[in-house]
MARKELO-849259 format. One line per 3 residues: number of its first residue (from 1); their letters; for each residue z negated, x, y of N, C-alpha, C, CB. Coordinates in pm, whole numbers, plus 50000, padded with zeros to 5 digits. Atoms other than C-alpha are relative to their C-alpha. Glycine has a CB too. Layout:
BEGIN
NUM> a> Z X Y Z X Y Z X Y Z X Y ~ ... $
//
This chain:
BEGIN
1> mla> 50109 49962 50091 96892 71523 05486 49867 49977 50069 50013 50150 49957 ~ 50134 50029 49950 96532 71414 05531 49905 50111 49960 49950 49863 49948 ~ 50104 49902 50032 96244 71661 05549 49866 49928 49986 49992 50110 50110 $
4> iig> 50136 50050 50018 95897 71582 05420 49906 50119 50004 49985 49920 49867 ~ 50103 49897 49993 95602 71798 05521 49877 49946 49928 49966 50038 50149 ~ 50116 50044 50077 95324 71769 05264 49871 50053 50057 50014 50043 49857 $
7> gsr> 50131 49960 49951 94961 71778 05364 49909 50045 49887 49935 49885 50075 ~ 50096 49949 50099 94645 71880 05180 49990 49909 49878 49863 50015 50063 ~ 50003 50092 50113 94668 71568 04958 50137 49985 49935 49949 49864 50045 $
10> lak> 49866 50009 50057 95039 71616 04886 50067 50137 50009 50084 49891 50074 ~ 49944 49865 50001 95107 71984 04818 50127 50008 49918 49898 50098 49947 ~ 49875 50013 50075 95380 71878 04575 50046 49855 50011 49981 50042 49849 $
13> lpv> 49945 50135 49989 95610 71575 04574 50055 49958 49864 50112 49995 50109 ~ 49958 50033 50137 95625 71432 04220 50127 49915 49993 49889 49928 49931 ~ 49881 50087 50006 95899 71178 04310 50128 50077 50035 49982 49882 50095 $
16> lev> 49883 49920 49965 96131 71462 04415 50064 50060 49875 49961 50111 50099 ~ 49922 49937 50107 96402 71557 04164 50051 50133 50054 50118 49906 49951 ~ 49975 49869 49940 96412 71930 04241 50134 50056 49951 49885 50097 49969 $
19> thr> 49876 49930 50034 96747 72108 04254 49987 50150 50017 50115 49948 50086 ~ 50018 49856 49980 96650 72445 04398 49896 50026 50108 50134 50067 50038 ~ 50091 49957 49895 96412 72639 04622 50065 50112 50079 49864 50046 49941 $
22> qvv> 49937 49900 49913 96502 72860 04914 49895 50061 50092 50115 49936 50083 ~ 50085 49929 49906 96306 73124 05101 50076 50013 50132 49958 50141 49945 ~ 49937 49996 49869 96385 73099 05473 49922 50095 50090 50007 49858 50063 $
25> rtp> 50060 49911 49901 96316 73378 05720 50029 49946 50139 50054 50146 49985 ~ 49982 50055 49865 96266 73279 06082 49964 50105 50104 49915 49874 50019 ~ 50040 49909 49892 96235 73457 06418 49852 49993 50032 50080 49970 50125 $
28> ygd> 50140 50023 49968 95877 73330 06425 49908 50035 49883 49979 49855 50040 ~ 50078 49964 50115 95759 73474 06094 50032 49913 49880 49853 49991 50032 ~ 49974 50071 50124 95735 73326 05748 49941 49859 50003 49942 50077 49881 $
31> psc> 50057 50133 50019 95694 72953 05680 49886 50002 49898 50108 49901 49956 ~ 50114 50010 50092 95402 72832 05470 50039 50031 49856 49940 49860 50007 ~ 49951 49975 50135 95614 72857 05154 50151 49981 50000 49930 49906 49895 $
34> alt> 49857 50025 50013 95969 72834 05027 50028 49850 50017 50053 50049 49863 ~ 49958 50139 49992 96160 72512 05097 50046 49953 49862 50113 49983 50104 ~ 49959 50059 50127 96207 72284 04797 50101 49890 50026 49877 49945 49922 $
37> fgr> 49892 50096 49978 96535 72090 04787 50015 49911 49877 50133 50074 50030 ~ 49976 50092 50110 96618 71787 04577 50043 49864 50051 49878 49987 49914 ~ 49963 50137 49966 96673 71414 04578 49885 49906 49966 50129 49958 49927 $
40> vgq> 50085 50114 50031 96458 71106 04596 50094 49880 49999 49880 49982 50104 ~ 49894 50100 50011 96687 70835 04465 50133 50063 50037 49971 49879 50091 ~ 49872 49947 49955 97018 70891 04644 49988 50086 50126 50096 49887 50024 $
43> qsv> 50022 49930 49874 96863 71066 04944 49971 50148 49977 49886 49936 50079 ~ 50030 49857 50003 96879 71443 04989 49873 50026 50079 50118 50084 50057 ~ 50132 49975 49940 96531 71573 05070 49967 50147 49989 49890 49914 49930 $
46> vfi> 50059 49867 50008 96375 71906 05155 49850 49986 50027 50067 50100 50102 ~ 50146 50014 49994 96000 71947 05109 49937 50135 50030 49944 49942 49869 ~ 50080 49880 49978 95753 72200 05246 49853 49960 50003 50040 50073 50133 $
49> arh> 50145 50021 49998 95377 72218 05185 49942 50081 50115 49934 50039 49863 ~ 50042 49927 49879 95228 72304 05525 49882 50094 49973 49962 49902 50110 ~ 50114 49914 50033 94913 72452 05367 50034 50102 49891 49882 49915 49955 $
52> gyg> 49960 49909 50107 95114 72654 05112 49986 49935 49864 49918 50127 50006 ~ 50005 50056 50135 95158 72592 04741 49858 49991 49947 50083 50084 49905 ~ 50137 50000 50049 94796 72680 04671 49902 49933 50094 49956 50139 49975 $
55> nsi> 50086 50068 49902 94664 72475 04964 49899 50097 50060 49928 49881 49935 ~ 50088 49890 49961 94525 72802 05100 50010 50037 50148 50032 50120 49916 ~ 49983 49967 49859 94638 72805 05465 49925 49898 50084 50151 50005 50040 $
58> aph> 50082 50090 49918 94381 72658 05705 50083 49942 50114 49877 50075 50056 ~ 49921 50066 49896 94504 72417 05975 50030 50089 50120 49928 49877 50048 ~ 49978 49919 49880 94458 72666 06260 50081 50126 49970 49867 50039 50060 $
61> ein> 49926 49881 50038 94638 72941 06063 50144 49969 49957 49928 50070 49888 ~ 49865 50038 50041 94955 72746 05976 50100 50051 50104 50011 49846 49984 ~ 49893 49956 49910 95273 72895 06122 50091 49879 50026 50082 50121 49939 $
64> yra> 49927 50124 49973 95394 72564 06264 50141 50028 50050 49924 49915 50102 ~ 49867 49969 49947 95682 72723 06451 50096 50039 49889 49992 50112 50103 ~ 49912 49958 50110 95821 72889 06139 50036 49881 49911 49932 50109 49916 $
67> niw> 49972 50116 50085 95790 72566 05938 50105 49909 50062 49871 49920 49974 ~ 49907 50091 49934 95969 72349 06193 50136 50066 50019 49944 49953 50135 ~ 49873 49928 49981 96233 72613 06270 50077 50007 49869 49976 50142 50055 $
70> alh> 49934 49990 50130 96305 72658 05897 50065 49867 49962 49899 50042 49893 ~ 49944 50131 50032 96356 72284 05848 50122 49970 50088 49895 49891 50018 ~ 49887 50021 49909 96580 72264 06154 50119 50085 49960 49959 50032 50144 $
73> svg> 49891 49908 50032 96783 72563 06034 50082 49955 49880 49944 50138 49974 ~ 49925 50048 50116 96883 72385 05712 50062 49863 50026 49910 49995 49878 ~ 49925 50118 49959 97011 72082 05902 49935 49866 49976 50127 50001 49932 $
76> vkg> 50065 50129 50023 96749 71812 05857 50025 49906 50118 49848 50018 49978 ~ 49975 50103 49900 96806 71486 06044 49874 49923 50037 50105 49905 49951 ~ 50125 50066 49970 96444 71376 06047 49889 50062 49919 50009 49850 49973 $
79> vva> 50118 49943 50067 96092 71488 05950 49894 49892 49988 49945 50123 50078 ~ 50118 50085 50024 95821 71273 05792 49886 50092 49962 50027 49891 49887 ~ 50113 49911 50021 95490 71456 05815 49884 49921 49938 49956 50065 50133 $
82> igs> 50113 50064 50068 95217 71358 05567 49871 50069 50045 50017 50008 49845 ~ 50126 49942 49955 94859 71407 05685 49880 49928 49941 49992 49997 50151 ~ 50128 50059 50040 94501 71346 05578 49913 49988 50124 49929 50086 49890 $
85> vgg> 50076 50025 49878 94281 71192 05846 49870 49929 49967 50082 49918 50100 ~ 50123 50077 50008 93937 71047 05901 50012 49875 50084 49880 50083 50045 ~ 49993 50126 49927 93896 70688 06012 49893 49990 50107 49987 49884 49904 $
88> irp> 50093 50023 49889 93737 70613 06349 49991 49851 50030 50044 50078 50125 ~ 49997 50144 49970 93846 70256 06422 49944 49922 49881 50145 49953 50033 ~ 50069 50069 50109 93639 70008 06218 50090 49944 49891 49918 49890 50055 $
91> dit> 49911 50061 50099 93939 69848 06045 50086 50102 49926 50089 49899 50067 ~ 49922 49896 50068 94093 70182 05942 49906 50068 49901 50062 50103 50102 ~ 50098 49960 50099 93893 70235 05625 50057 50107 49907 49952 49879 49919 $
94> pgs> 49950 49904 50100 93915 70513 05362 50093 49932 49900 49883 50066 49926 ~ 49896 50056 50086 94224 70454 05151 50114 49937 50077 49941 49899 49909 ~ 49894 50059 49919 94425 70307 05439 50115 50100 50019 49946 49956 50136 $
97> lvv> 49884 49920 49961 94775 70432 05516 50034 49965 50144 50121 49974 49905 ~ 49987 50015 49856 94853 70484 05883 50131 50064 50047 49879 50063 50074 ~ 49882 49943 49933 95174 70535 06085 49965 50009 50149 50131 49912 49975 $
100> phd> 50045 49990 49860 95045 70669 06421 50115 49977 50098 49937 50137 50026 ~ 49899 50017 49895 95224 70578 06742 49977 50095 50117 50001 49855 50049 ~ 50031 49909 49889 95052 70827 06975 49895 50100 49953 49949 49921 50126 $
103> lid> 50098 49899 50038 94825 71130 06971 49931 50059 50122 50067 50111 49919 ~ 50072 49921 49900 94570 71331 07168 49977 50137 49939 49864 49931 50044 ~ 50007 49864 50053 94578 71708 07126 49875 50071 50052 50127 50080 50039 $
106> ytw> 50121 49926 49965 94241 71887 07121 50004 50143 49945 49877 49926 49947 ~ 49992 49867 50058 94368 72206 06957 50011 50106 50109 50121 50010 49905 ~ 49989 49890 49905 94369 72547 07123 50048 50125 49925 49863 50027 50072 $
109> grk> 49959 49871 50055 94526 72888 07064 50116 49995 49903 49886 50061 49933 ~ 49886 50009 50090 94814 72759 06854 50129 50021 50079 50001 49862 49929 ~ 49869 49981 49938 95176 72848 06926 50068 49864 50014 50089 50099 49917 $
112> htf> 49956 50136 49976 95291 72523 07087 50145 49986 50044 49912 49938 50101 ~ 49864 50010 49948 95643 72611 07200 50087 50113 49947 50000 50001 50153 ~ 49902 49895 50031 95957 72800 07105 50044 50074 50127 50122 49940 49929 $
115> feg> 49947 49949 49874 96024 72866 07473 49891 50075 50076 50056 49885 50087 ~ 50095 49915 49931 95798 73152 07579 50050 50143 49995 49859 49988 49938 ~ 49955 49862 49991 95839 73515 07671 50091 50021 50120 50071 50041 49873 $
118> adr> 49925 49969 49878 96014 73691 07957 50149 49970 49988 49981 50145 50035 ~ 49856 50020 50019 96359 73639 07802 50036 49855 49972 50049 50087 49888 ~ 49974 50140 50030 96326 73261 07752 49964 49913 50119 49922 49956 49875 $
121> aik> 50028 50097 49893 96354 72988 08011 49900 49897 49951 50131 49931 50047 ~ 50098 50102 50034 96070 72737 08017 50073 49868 49974 49894 49984 50112 ~ 49945 50131 50028 96158 72403 07857 49885 49901 49988 50087 50001 49870 $
124> rvd> 50106 50101 50001 95937 72103 07928 50056 49872 49938 49946 49973 50144 ~ 49951 50119 50067 95994 71822 07679 49912 49881 50033 50006 50023 49848 ~ 50073 50124 49977 95892 71461 07733 49932 49960 49870 50095 49887 50051 $
127> lsa> 50075 50037 50119 95616 71381 07483 49919 49872 50024 49906 50115 49959 ~ 50071 50125 49973 95513 71046 07628 49997 49911 49876 50068 49925 50117 ~ 50000 50067 50130 95611 70901 07290 50023 50109 49895 50112 49886 49991 $
130> pyd> 49986 49881 50084 95542 71188 07046 50070 49976 49868 49867 50057 49974 ~ 49935 50031 50127 95681 71006 06741 50130 49925 50025 49906 49917 49910 ~ 49869 50062 49985 96043 70900 06702 49993 49851 49963 50104 50072 49913 $
133> drl> 50011 50145 50021 96066 70520 06736 50078 49953 49878 50048 49925 50123 ~ 49916 50048 50110 96351 70473 06489 49942 50043 49866 50144 50053 50014 ~ 50055 49952 50127 96191 70687 06218 49869 49927 49967 49976 50151 50006 $
136> rll> 50122 50079 50022 95858 70506 06266 50035 49862 49944 49920 49986 50131 ~ 49961 50134 50046 96033 70170 06223 50053 50005 49857 50106 49940 50094 ~ 49952 49984 50137 96206 70297 05909 49884 50015 49902 50094 50120 49990 $
139> lla> 50119 49985 50084 95869 70401 05767 49929 49866 49980 49903 50103 50062 ~ 50067 50130 50008 95717 70063 05847 50080 49903 49914 49979 49941 50140 ~ 49915 50086 50082 96014 69883 05693 49993 50040 49853 50145 50005 50050 $
142> aae> 50011 49952 50137 95987 70102 05383 49870 49952 49936 50008 50154 49996 ~ 50128 50049 50050 95620 70009 05344 50010 49850 49967 49888 50025 50103 ~ 49984 50144 50025 95713 69641 05373 50082 49976 49873 50068 49932 50121 $
145> rag> 49919 50015 50122 95984 69679 05106 49919 50035 49876 50125 50088 50008 ~ 50083 49960 50113 95729 69850 04882 49884 49904 49977 49947 50141 50022 ~ 50108 50097 50013 95489 69558 04935 49864 50055 50033 49998 49946 49863 $
148> ldv> 50126 49933 49967 95224 69779 05092 49965 49980 50147 50009 50149 49967 ~ 50048 50013 49863 95013 69732 05403 49974 50138 50058 49872 49914 50006 ~ 50033 49879 49926 94998 70012 05658 49951 49960 50138 50124 50096 50010 $
151> vrd> 50043 50021 49863 94827 70038 05995 50115 50041 50091 49869 50082 50032 ~ 49876 49979 49926 95118 70005 06237 49981 50083 50126 50061 49867 50036 ~ 50023 49930 49873 94962 70144 06553 49864 50067 49997 50009 49902 50120 $
154> svy> 50127 49929 49989 94697 70409 06595 50023 50129 50078 49941 50030 49859 ~ 49998 49874 49926 94616 70711 06809 49934 50107 49915 49929 49986 50139 ~ 50043 49890 50087 94579 71036 06616 49941 50111 50088 50121 50055 49913 $
157> avt> 50064 49888 49932 94326 71285 06757 50016 50125 49914 49849 49971 50029 ~ 49977 49876 50075 94423 71638 06653 49897 50104 50042 50146 50054 50023 ~ 50105 49902 49970 94128 71878 06633 50034 50134 49936 49863 49949 49949 $
160> qgp> 49965 49863 50037 94123 72251 06571 49977 50031 49853 49922 50096 50083 ~ 50032 49964 50137 93954 72272 06231 49968 50148 49988 50116 49964 49908 ~ 50000 50080 50124 93897 72390 05974 49873 49920 49976 50023 50091 49885 $
163> rle> 50123 50077 50020 93545 72252 06013 50024 49855 50037 49883 50059 50084 ~ 49998 50139 49956 93489 71879 06037 49925 49987 50133 49938 49908 49893 ~ 50054 50020 49866 93376 71735 06368 49853 49957 49995 50082 49895 50075 $
166> tca> 50137 50049 49989 93021 71665 06483 50002 49850 50033 49920 50079 50109 ~ 50010 50142 49966 92899 71309 06532 50029 49978 50148 49861 49946 49965 ~ 49977 50014 49856 92899 71361 06910 50149 50017 50033 49916 50102 50078 $
169> eia> 49857 49980 49976 93258 71489 06898 50080 49876 49961 50052 50122 49923 ~ 49930 50122 50042 93372 71182 06704 49974 49887 50100 49955 49957 49859 ~ 50030 50101 49899 93192 70959 06956 50086 50022 50124 49851 50003 50037 $
172> rle> 49913 49969 49886 93385 71137 07231 50144 49958 49972 49993 50150 50033 ~ 49862 50037 50034 93716 71091 07048 50017 49848 50005 50037 50053 49860 ~ 49993 50146 49997 93639 70721 07009 50006 49950 50144 49879 49939 49927 $
175> rdg> 49995 50038 49858 93568 70691 07382 50135 50033 50062 49888 50071 50078 ~ 49869 49961 49948 93896 70870 07450 50113 49909 49952 50030 50143 49960 ~ 49899 50093 50049 94081 70602 07254 50063 50038 49868 50107 49987 50100 $
178> adv> 49945 49958 50129 94142 70781 06922 49957 49903 49890 49954 50144 49966 ~ 50025 50089 50114 94165 70574 06603 49980 50076 49870 50114 49902 49984 ~ 50015 49914 50117 94196 70851 06343 49992 50144 50049 50118 49982 49898 $
181> vgm> 50014 49860 49961 94123 71224 06343 50048 50089 49886 49853 50034 50037 ~ 49950 49903 50096 94304 71510 06168 50020 50133 50069 50131 49951 49937 ~ 49995 49863 49948 94391 71875 06219 50140 50059 50007 49916 50087 49916 $
184> tgm> 49868 49937 50012 94766 71922 06174 50111 49930 50077 50039 50008 49857 ~ 49895 50076 49931 94951 71670 06392 50064 50073 50116 49944 49873 50048 ~ 49945 49917 49893 95003 71924 06670 49977 50145 49964 49935 49966 50138 $
187> pea> 49884 50024 49914 95193 72132 06752 50126 49953 49929 50032 50124 50073 ~ 49881 50042 50072 95428 71992 06485 50087 49905 50082 49961 49934 49870 ~ 49923 50102 49929 95530 71690 06693 50074 50059 50120 49909 49887 50045 $
190> ala> 49939 49941 49880 95597 71894 07008 50112 50096 49962 49894 50073 50085 ~ 49898 49904 50041 95792 72165 06824 50126 49928 49950 49945 50093 49891 ~ 49885 50079 50045 96014 71907 06652 50075 49941 50118 49954 49889 49905 $
193> rel> 49936 50057 49881 96080 71744 06989 50082 50107 50073 49895 49939 50095 ~ 49926 49892 49933 96182 72080 07139 50135 50027 49933 49917 50127 50002 ~ 49875 49974 50072 96446 72119 06868 50084 49874 49981 49969 50060 49866 $
196> gvp> 49923 50122 50010 96560 71758 06892 50001 49937 49862 50139 50025 50043 ~ 50009 50054 50135 96449 71668 06540 49908 49878 50001 49948 50108 49899 ~ 50088 50117 50007 96317 71310 06495 49881 50027 49907 50078 49875 49952 $
199> yas> 50124 49967 50071 95956 71329 06376 49910 49877 49999 49928 50122 50065 ~ 50100 50106 50012 95711 71067 06246 49897 50043 49897 50066 49865 49960 ~ 50111 49961 50087 95384 71079 06057 49955 49882 49916 49882 50055 50083 $
202> lci> 50059 50097 50092 95242 70894 05758 49871 50061 49948 50099 49962 49883 ~ 50130 49939 50027 94870 70952 05709 49920 49920 49898 49920 50012 50129 ~ 50098 50059 50092 94617 70886 05434 49862 50015 50063 50006 50068 49858 $
205> vtn> 50138 49993 49952 94267 70799 05554 49911 50037 49881 49953 49865 50067 ~ 50076 49951 50116 94049 71006 05321 49851 49976 50012 50025 50148 49982 ~ 50145 50014 49980 93705 70939 05473 49974 49937 50136 49927 50138 49988 $
208> was> 50045 50034 49865 93513 70793 05764 49972 50130 50075 49873 49909 49996 ~ 50034 49886 49917 93478 71037 06050 49848 50013 50011 50064 49988 50140 ~ 50144 49971 49993 93137 71197 06113 49926 49897 50085 49977 50139 50057 $
211> glg> 50081 50098 49929 92869 70950 06216 50039 49858 49972 50008 50025 50145 ~ 49953 50134 50036 93063 70654 06076 49993 49987 49849 50145 49974 50053 ~ 50018 50013 50144 93006 70511 05730 49880 50082 49958 50127 50045 49923 $
214> lqd> 50107 49908 50038 92795 70770 05550 49985 50106 50107 50029 50064 49864 ~ 50026 49903 49895 92636 71029 05774 50085 50126 49985 49854 50038 50000 ~ 49924 49879 50028 92815 71321 05607 50145 49962 49974 49940 50078 49879 $
217> aaa> 49860 50040 50014 93192 71286 05654 50058 50044 49867 50082 50057 50113 ~ 49947 49951 50127 93265 71498 05347 49956 49911 49884 49956 50144 49976 ~ 50052 50083 50107 93050 71266 05136 50070 49864 49993 49851 49980 50017 $
220> nfn> 49927 50126 49999 93271 70971 05232 50121 50003 49908 50044 49967 50142 ~ 49879 49985 50079 93552 71107 05016 49983 49935 49863 50037 50148 49985 ~ 50000 50065 50130 93631 70890 04712 50132 50034 49932 49981 49845 50014 $
223> sdi> 49878 49947 50062 93878 71058 04476 50086 49888 49940 49964 50101 49892 ~ 49923 50109 50060 93979 70731 04304 50079 49925 50107 49907 49904 49925 ~ 49931 50069 49890 94062 70562 04635 50116 50084 50050 49903 49970 50115 $
226> iag> 49897 49912 49946 94259 70863 04756 50116 50015 49902 49942 50137 50034 ~ 49894 49992 50100 94451 70892 04429 50090 49877 50007 49941 50015 49858 ~ 49922 50123 49987 94558 70529 04465 50085 49999 50125 49909 49880 49999 $
229> ste> 49926 49996 49873 94661 70581 04827 50114 50101 49993 49906 50035 50116 ~ 49894 49901 50015 94860 70892 04736 50117 49942 49921 49947 50127 49931 ~ 49894 50066 50077 95053 70689 04477 50075 49900 50088 49941 49928 49876 $
232> qlq> 49935 50094 49909 95120 70421 04739 50087 50073 50102 49894 49914 50072 ~ 49924 49920 49904 95234 70685 04986 50134 50041 49940 49920 50125 50043 ~ 49876 49959 50063 95492 70809 04737 50095 49882 49980 49972 50067 49866 $
235> ril> 49915 50118 50009 95617 70453 04685 50068 49972 50133 49918 49879 49956 ~ 49938 50017 49868 95676 70430 05059 50112 50099 50021 49895 50015 50112 ~ 49895 49898 49986 95869 70757 05055 50122 49965 49915 49945 50139 49962 $
238> qal> 49888 50042 50083 96082 70627 04768 50077 49887 50067 49950 49956 49863 ~ 49934 50112 49931 96153 70307 04961 50073 50049 50124 49898 49892 50039 ~ 49935 49944 49881 96234 70511 05272 50134 50064 49963 49909 50104 50069 $
//
């Protein structure tokens, strides 16, 4: 069974033929919402909206541990995480779809591990390649079958949020080698790795980052472009 984590632009999955919903309790508190089970074509899928059904949970307030643990507890074999990001690299324009290959974590204060506390041994996972290679290749192949172009390689800078970044911060991220910027890519990737669940990300570029394109990053948002990209994203998921 494949898991899909929906972002702020995909709080529901219209291509999912829903069979049932299930509330999952975890040792780490409540997930963002109930898990939604169903099928996309012949594939069993479970969906969770990381920001909640009403898109009301801010990035820094998401219970990432509960979400990932809940998905793992129902036996998923892979997680595709949908995210909304800002474009930094000149060729990654609003409306682009991106499959990141690496990330830089700038978040703080989030629960980044399942292995903490006096009764738990420390576990150090290798995150040199934070995204699962096979799942990334499957996503890229799905995009090709759907006849859609995606950015194959990019570095995802994960910031704390919920505010957008300053122009100087984006300039720093660019110097650090980041190509896109978002707020939810970590600690999801690390938590999935700790539980041995393959994890990859498919991102919609919703705007230029601050200081690029229009001066105000929020003003870069074009609802028509994003609606088209969201439809393309769902075609990729269907092909996957």
